N, C-alpha and C positions, 0 to 999 in steps of 0.2 A: 447448461450442464451445472454440475456438481463440484465444486471446486476446494482442494485441500489442502492447509499450510498447516505443518506439522514443526514441532520445534526442533530446532538444528541438534543432533546427537556428538558431531565431531567435536573431541576436545576443545575448548576455549573459544567455541564459535557461540557468536550472541548476534548474528546479523538474524532477520526473518525474510521469506520469501516475499511476504507482501505486507504492506504498511497499511494501517486505516485507511487512507487516503486512498488508494489502490484497491483496497476491499469496496469503497465504496462505488469506483467505478466498474467492477464487475457488478457487483448489484445493480447498477443502474443499468446494465445491460441487461438483465434479467435472469444472471447465472446466481446459485446458492452457495456461500462461500461458509466452509466450517475453517474453524481455525483452534487447534489444540491449546489448550489451558494454558498460560504464560509463554506461548511461543515467540511473542513479541517485546515480553520486558525486560530482557538483555539490553534490547537498541532503546527502551523509553517508552514502548505502546502498551500499556495496561490493556488486560482484556475488556475494559469498558470502554476501551477507545476502538476498538474492535465492533462492540455490540453497538454502539452511537453508529457506527459507518453501515452495518445491516447483516454482520456474520453471526453465524450463530456458535459458540464457543461449546467445544466437546473434552470431554475428559481426558483422552488420552490418541497417543498415534492410532492406536487398534483403531479405532472410532473416527477418524480422519482417513488412513486407508482403506477401512472397510466401506466408505460410505461415497468416497469423492472418487470421481474419474480423473480430472486432472489435477495431478500433486506437483505442489511449486513449492522449491526449496531453493535453498541457497547452494551448500556443499554437496558433493557425491554421497549417495544412500551409504550409510555403515549398514553392517551383515545384518543386524535385525530389523533395519528395513526394506532392504532388499528383498527379505524372506516375507513383507507383508505384499510386493510386487504379485498383480496379476496380468495375465495378456487382455486386460479391460483397460487396464493403467496408462495412461502418458504421462510420463515425469519429464518435467521441466526445471532443470538446474544445472550448475558444473559438476561434471563427469570426469575430466582429466582421465582416460581409460588407457589411453598406452602406455603409462608405468604400472597399472594396475591390473592385470589379470584376473585378479580375485574378484574385484569388485565386478570384472567384464562379464566373468564367468554366471555371476552371481545375477546379474541383467540378462545376459542371455537366457539362462535358465526361468526366468519368470515369466519371457514372454512378451514383455511388456514395448509399448514403443517410449523410447529414453531421447530424448531430445537436448543436447550441451549447448546452453550459452556460448561456451568458448569456440563454438566453430559455425554458428550463425554467421553470414555474412552480409556485404552491404554491397550496392554497385557499385562503390570506388572501391572494391578488394577489401575491405577494414571487417574488422570483427568488433561490430558495436554492442555486442552483450559484452562481450570480453575489455572492454577500452576503459569503462568507469570504474572497476575492479585494479585495472592495469595503472591508470593513476593513483588510484590509492596507495598501491602497492609501490610502484616507484617513489611515492612523496615518504612514507612510513619508512622506505630500505634507506634512505639517508638519517631519518632521526635515530634510526633503529642501530645503524652505523655508530654513529657518534655517542651513543649507550653502549654498545660495545666497545668500543676504543677505549673507553675508561679503566683504567689503573684495577680497580676493583671487581672490575666484569670481563678480566682477562685482556683485555688488550695493551694495547704499549704507552696507555697514557696520554695520550695526544688530544686536541682540543680541533674539532675540523676546522674553526674558522682562524685557528693563530691567534694572534694579540699584535699591537706594533714590536714590529724586531723580530719576531718569532714566527717562522713560515706557516701559512695552514697545512691541512692534510690534502694529500692528494688523491684523490679518486678516480679509478676506472671504471667505467660503464660499458659494459660488454652488450652491445644492441643499441640502436637508437631510436627503437620502436616507442610506441605508446610510454610503457615502462621505464625505456632508455633516457626519454626526452622528459619525462616527470622528475625523475633522478637527479639529472645533469640541471634542472630548472632550481630545485630545492638545495643541493649544493652547491651550486653556483650562487644562488642567494645567499647562502651559510658563510661564503666567502673563501671555500675550498678552491684548491685549485681541480680541475675536473677534465679529464679526457674521455672521447667518447669513439669506441673502435666501433664500425660498421662497415659492410659490405656494399652498401645503396649508396653510388656516388650522388642521385637524386637527393634521397635522405639527406647525405651529409651537408650538402648545399641547403637543403631546407633549415638544417639545424645553424648552420654558420649565418643565415640571414636573421635567424632566430634570435639567436644568442648575442650576434652583432662583436663576435670575437672573446666575448667571456666565457668560453671553453675552449677547448682542442677539440679537433675529430682526425681520424687515423682511420686510413682502409685496412682493413682487419687481415692481416697475413699471419702467420706464423710467427713470424720473424717480430711484428708490431706485438702480438698479442704477449710474446715471452719479455719482450724488455717493457712492456708497461705494468704489467704484473708483477714483474720485478723491482719497479719502483716506486708501486700504488701502497699507500696506507690501509686503502680500503679498495676494495673489487667487487663493484656488484653486478652480478648478473641476470642479464635482462633480455636473453634470448627465446626467442617463440617461433616453433613452426607451428602452424594451425594442424592439431589432432593427432600429432606425433610424438614421441619423445624427443626431449631437447639434446642438441648434441654436445658431448663433454669437452669441454674448450680447457679447464683450466685441470692439470693430471698432478696425480700423486708428487710427481717427481720433482712438482715445482714447488711445491711446499718448501722444501726444506733450505730453497735460494729465498723465497720470500723473506720480508722482516719480521723480525719477531715479534710477535702480537698485532702483526695484520690481519684486518679483518676480513670476510669474503660473505657477504649476502646474497643467498640465491633466493631470486625472486622466481625462476623459474623450476622450484623443488616441486609443483605441484605437476609439471611434464616431465618429473622424474630430476630435474636438477642438471644445470651446465657445468657442474664439478664433480672431478670424480670421486669424491670424498665427500658429496653431500650426501645426507640421510634427511629423512623429514624429522622436524622438531616442532613442538608448541610452544604457546605463550608463557607458559608455567615454567616451563625449561628449555630455554630457545637456543644454547649454544653448546657448544664443545670444542675442542682444540686436538688438531690433530698436526703434529708436527711444528707447533707453535704459532700455527695459524687456528684465530679465533672463525667457528664457522655458526651461521646464523640463518637456520633454513626452515625459519617456521611457515608452515604450508598454507597458511590462511593470513595471509599479514594483515589484509582488510578486517578481519575479526577484530582485531585491538581497537576499532571504531565504528563501533556497528551502527550507532545512528546515522553518522555520513553513507556509511557503505551502503545500509539497506536503502535509504532515499536513493542516493546515487545509481544503485541496482534497477531499482523498482523503475525508475525513469527508464532506463534503457530498456528493460523487458517486457513494459507493460501492453504495450501495443501487439507486441507477437502474442503474450500471454492470453490477453482477450481473442485474438484472432483463434488460436486453437481453442477458448472455451466458447467461442460461436459456431467453430466449422468440425472442432476435432481434426482428426488426421487430414480433412481437405484443406485446411488450410497451408498444406505443406504443396499442395498442387497449384496452389493460387499463387503462393510465393518461393520460388524456387532458392532463393535467399534463406529463406529460415526452415528449408527442408536439407540444406547444408547442416543442420544444425541435429539433423536425424543419425544419431549413431547405431541405434541397436533398435530393431524388428523383428518381432517373431520367432526371436532365438539366432538372429543374424546380425552380422555387422554391416551396418549400411552407410560407412564411410570409410574411403579408401585410406588417410594417413593411419585413421586408428586401426582398420583392420591390418596394414603393414606392419604398424609397431607390435601388433598382438600377433602377429603370425598366424592371422586366420585369413579366410576368403573373404574377398569383398563380394556383396551383394548391391544390387542396385535397388535401391527402395520400393521403386515403383513396382519393379518386376514382383517383390516379396508381396506389398500391400493388395496387387491384382489377384 
């Protein structure tokens, strides 16, 4: 199969869908790989590295989309990209369709098969292609919170770790999944006081065992949520319902009762955000203030560390990508966990949570395909 890797066009996005190492794996399996000129530069991979790996460098996105069948990206296609998609294309990327009906309509109108990294599952019920970026985002969230707390960035002027005689910041993490666990790890490592709100008792036990008493866990009720966000200097939103829009946990009325200069970091923003007042921001303009509370809602946090993120992402997606290149959509029949990633096919929504979030009818993908 001919595989295409375009430049990412989302603002502030420097990751790349395939690294040169990954390209070599595709080429070794007999596939032709087309890489748009400059696609890997932001992550530290020059065109020459792709050429040495066996890729053909093409001048622009039109050449990639016009010649390749399997399109491997990082972030969801932008308007100029979904306009290039056709029923012959298989798109393999993060999509986050639930909060983005315009993108969903664009993909539906294209007729393409769109497979979302974030809804591919594994035998343990996890999200293996989302996990590496969740790890990165959880860790970056703490660094970003620390920067945002600085007075000149609009925060209250508090050091996360504190110093002898001065207490550290209190960080409330909403959700104990992959993002939340990694945020807690970084925050505790920096010396912050950390509390994680979670509804899975087994998950809280696992966190307690992992951190050996270095963090607090609380069962997430409305009372606990309100108590903790009002005491917090930083709240990190790390909730996820696969394929669906994130629930709104922190409401507008909470903000005026929070500490002035407190920071909200919404890692759930790709799925619509878990704070009522969240709206997507960019690395170039990451924050805004409502009722004295600073919001950090960058929609592609891992894009700030594109070398680390690109390598981690490729390690997770390579096997599935090679399977798609080898077998096309037949790969979904062989692997029902990969089939869970199919969000759109032939103008129909083929993932139940995505369909519910968009108000669309869910259609069994195997029925559409047949």
